[in-house]
N, C-alpha and C positions, 0 to 999 in steps of 0.2 A: 254676412259671413259669420260662421260659428267658429269660435276658438276653443281649443281643448283646454280644460281646466288644468292648472298646474299647482301642485301642492308645495308649500314652503315649510321648513322647520319652524316650530313655534318660537324658538329662540331668535331666529332671524327676524320674525315679525316684531318681537319686542325690541330688538336692536334698532330696527328701522323707525319704530314709533318714538323711541327715545331720541333719535337724531332729529326727527321732525319737530318734537315738542321742546327741545332744549333752547333756552334763551341764549343770545350772544353773550360771551364771557369776555370781560376786559381783564385779562390776566395781569395781576400785580397792582391793580388800581385800588385805592382806599377812598371811601366816601368821606368827604369833609363836612358835609351839611346834611343833617338827619331829616330836615323838613319839619322838625319840632322846636328846635332852639338853636342857639349859636354856641353850643359847647365846643371847646377847642379853638375859639376865636377870641380876640381881644379888641375892643373898640377904643380907638385913640382919636383925640380931638373931635369929640362928638359934636354934631350940629343938630339942633332941634331934637327930633325923636330918634336920631341915629338910624339904625336899621331895625326892621320889624319882620317877624315870621308870621305869615298868614296863609292859610289854605295850602300848606306844604311848600310855600315859596319864600325865598329870602328877598325882601323888598327894601330898596332905598327910596323912601317916600319923598315927595316934593318938598316937605318941610323937615327933612332929615338929612343925614349924611355923616361925614367923618370917614376915618380909615378903619376898616374892619379887617384886622390881620390874623393870620393863623398864629397860634401860640408857638408852633414848631417852626424851625427854620429849614429851608430847602436849598440845596445847591444845584444839582442836576435833576431834572424832572420833566414829566409831561403833565400838564394841568388841563383838564377838560371841564367844560361847563356849558350850560345853555342860558341864554338871556333874551329878554324881550324889552323893547324900547317903546316909549311914546314920543310925541313930537318934542324935539329939543333935549332929549335925555342926554345926560353927560355923566360919565363915570370913568373908571379905569381899573386896570388890574396891575397892582404893584407886584414886582418880582425882585427877589434878592434885596429886599428893602429892610432898612432898620426900622425900629418903632418910632424913632424920633426924626424930625425934619420932614422935608417935602420928598415923598417917595419917588416922584418923577425925576428928581435930581440926585438924591442921596442913594437911591436904588435905581430902578427903571419902571416906567409906566407904559403898559400897553393900552392904548386909547380905546375907550368905549364911548361912542358918540353917534347920535343921529345927525351925521354931517350933511344930510340933504335938507335939514330943517331951514325954513326961511330965515330964522334968527342967525344962522351961521353963514348964509350965502355970501360969498365974496370976502369973508373975514378970515378964512382958514389958510394956513400954510400947508404944503404937502405933508409935512410931518405931524399934522394935527388931525388927519382923517382917521376914521375908525381903523383900529388894528395896528396903527403906526407905533413904533417905539417913540414915545412922545418927544418931540423936538429933536429927534436924532435920525431916525430911519423912516422914510415914508412907506405906507402900505399901498398895495394895489387896490383899486376901488371897483365897484360894480357887483359885489357879491353879498352886500348887506340886504337882508329882507326888509320889506316895508314895516313901518311901525305897527305894533300889535301882533306881529308874528314872531315865533320863536326861532332863534338862531343858535347854531352850535359852533363852539370855538375850541381850538386846541392850541396851547402855547407850550412849546418845547424849549427848554434851556439845557444845553449840553456843552459844558466848557464855554467857549467864546461864541458858540453858534446859537442864535435865537431864531426860532421858526414860529410863525403864526399861521394857522389854518382857520378859515371862516367858511362854514357850510361846505367843507370838503375841498376848498380851494386854498392854495398856498398864497398868502398875501404879503408875507414878510419872510425872507430867508437871508439872514444877515450874520456876517462874522464881525463881532465887535472890534476886532483888531483892524478892520478896514476903516474905522472911524479915526481919522488922524488930525482933523482940524483942531488946533490948540484951543480955540475959543470954545468949541463944543466940549472938549475933554475937561476944560477948566470949569465949565458950567455944570457938567454932569460927572462928578467924581464917582457916582454910583456905578458907572459903566465898568469900573475896575473890581467891583465886589464879586466874590465867588459864591456867596450864599447869603441868605436872608429870609425874610418872611414873604408870604404871598398874601395879597390883600385886595379888598374892594375899596376903591377910592371914590367916595361919593361927593359930587360937587353941586348937584342940583342943576337947573331948577325943576326938572321933570323926573318922573319916577322911572326906575329900572328894576326889573325882576330877574332873579337868578334861580336856577334849579339844576339838579344832577351835577353837583360840584364834586369832582374827584381828582385824585393825583396819583401818579406813579413815580416813585423815585428811581433815578438811573444811577448807575455806577460811574 
């Protein structure tokens, strides 16, 4: 079948090409890791080599760790990043945390963990699986990619609502006001904090890599 040629205005062609070639835009997000150094971050309680930057990635090496916090404090935000684990990797994302003390209790920690590793089998509480608000709210499981593959994660803190998405799936959607157990509240005074630092909480014993680290502040 022959089709009759149709002419389009040159401006329309340019407009269409621009749409097709445009990269996705994350409006309002600010990059926190340049891929070159850890400018804008502060390392607290350094262990071994701490954190290293190599091949554009932020790495918590097996002989390193400590808490790598943003210099700036954040209250309400969307924090996005990608991470890769190896067997038994253990880290965490501190949110609304102070620079002093244990961020999991004085602030909040979103667990980063290869919870399927043989080393952890049968040893974990529901609130210790990947994505959980550590020791407070359990995350849904089944969405963590195998070790060696990149995962994408999004943590949203807006008022008392904390949401965690892993590879596009919501695994935590919690209102902190629903946490009423006196023992938990006593153990986790950080649940009452309205703002603080965001940080990588390196525990070892295996490596964790991060990239595409960015944040958007919310009103």
